[in-house]
N, C-alpha and C positions, 0 to 999 in steps of 0.2 A: 777288451785288451787294449792297452795303451801302446801307441806306436811312437818310436823315437824320431829324431830328426832325419834319419836315413830311410824313412818309410818309402818303399817303392810306389805305393799308391799315391802318396803326396807328390813325389817327383813326376809321376805320370800325369797327374791332374795339372800341375803347374806347367809342364811341358806342352800339354794339349792346349791349355789356356793361352800360353804365350804364342803358340803357332796359329791359333784361331785369330787372336788379336792382331798379330803381324800380317796375316793374310787379309783380314778385313781392312786394316789400315792401308795396305798396298792397293787393294781394289778401289777403295774410296779415293785415294790420292790419284790414281790413274783416271778415275771419272772426273775429278776436279781439273786435272791437267788437260783433259780433252776439251773443256769449256774455255778455250783460249781466245775466242773472239767475243766482242761485246758491241752492243748497239743500244740505242735508246728505244724504249717501248712506251706505249700509251696505255694507261689504266682505263679500260672501257667500262668496267663494272666492279663492284666489290662491296664488302660489308666491313665496317670498322669494328674491331674487337677491343674491349677495354681489358688490359692486363692487371693482375693483382698489384703490380709495382706502380700502377698509376699511368703507365705508358699506354700508347695505342698502337695497333697494327692493322693493316688492311689486308683482308683475305681477298686478293685481287685477281681479276681476269685481265690479261695484258695482251695487246696486239703489237707485234714488232715486225720489221721488214728486213729481209736479207736477200740481196741480189734481185730486187724488184718483186719479190714474192712475200706475201703476208703470212705470218705464223701466229699462233695463239698459244699462250701458256697460262698457267695459274700458279699462285704461290702467295707467300706472306711478304708484304712490303712494310717497312718500318713507317710509323706514323699513321695518321688517319687517311681514309679514302678521299678522292677528290670531292665527292658529294658532301663530305664533312669538313672541307677546308684543307685537305692535303694536296700534295703535288700530283699533277696529272701524268708525269713521266717518271720512269724508273729505268735503271740500267738492267739490261738482259744479257746474260752470258750464254754463249752457245758453242757447240762444236761446229766448225766450218764445214765438216764433211756431212753432218746431219743436223741442220739448224732447227728441226722441229722440237728438239728436247731442251729448250731454253730454261734457264734458272734465273730467278730474280735476285738482284742485289750483289753484295760482296761475296767472295769465295767462302765456302763453308769451312769452319774450323774443326769439323768432326774428325778428319783424318789425323790431325795433330793429337787430339785426345786419345784416339785409339792407339796411335804410335807410342804415346807416353805410357798407356796402360800395358802395352806389350813389353816395353822396356822395363817397367817395374816388375812385371811377372818374371821376365828373364833374369833380372837382378836378384829377385827373391829365390828363384830356382838355383842360381849360381851360389848364393850365400848358403843355402841349405846343402847343396852338394859339397862345397868346401868344408862345411861344418861336419858333415858325415864322414868325409875322407879323413879329416884330422882326428875325429873320434876313433875311427878304425885304426889309424896308425898309433895313436896313444895306447889303445888297449893291446896292440901287438907288441909294442915296446915294453909295456908293463907286464906282459904275460898273463894278463887278466882278461877274461872274456867280458864283452860288454854286458851290462846289467839288463836282465830281462824283467818282464812284469812279475814273474813268479819269485824273483829274488830281490825285488825292489823293497826298500823299507816301507813299512805300512803304518808306522806310528811310534809311540813312545816305547812300546815293549816289543822290539824287534828280535831280541834274543829268544831262542827256544827255551821252554821251561826246563829247569834242572830236575833230574830224577833223584 
């Protein structure tokens, strides 16, 4: 059975998708905002990975210091590792309240992508909702019930046979 633009299942799916994406974007943005302090860390070990694009990245283990105490984190650093001619230092971002969870490099762009996906899902939901409302009003004004799958045209010979 074919469902029209006013399908409750489609609306529910898009609404759930938009809510999940918005919630995930909010949580990710809050996590990124918590990483408000930065310091320089030293890459103590790592392995250089060659990417398909020809670039390199270092799967690094980094030691950094906050308030006289050393912390260790791991992550991906752009470029080769120090053993392969790369930089020995990298910026580490951390939460001043709990510096043990440091992240390497620049802020993550993931929350922006999730927020855009949520906005697109919400926009699509709004377009479908407006389309459904306008179709309902149009059929009320015309005095014609909306076309169902049983009365929809099926091809060239839509008229019933004459007796």
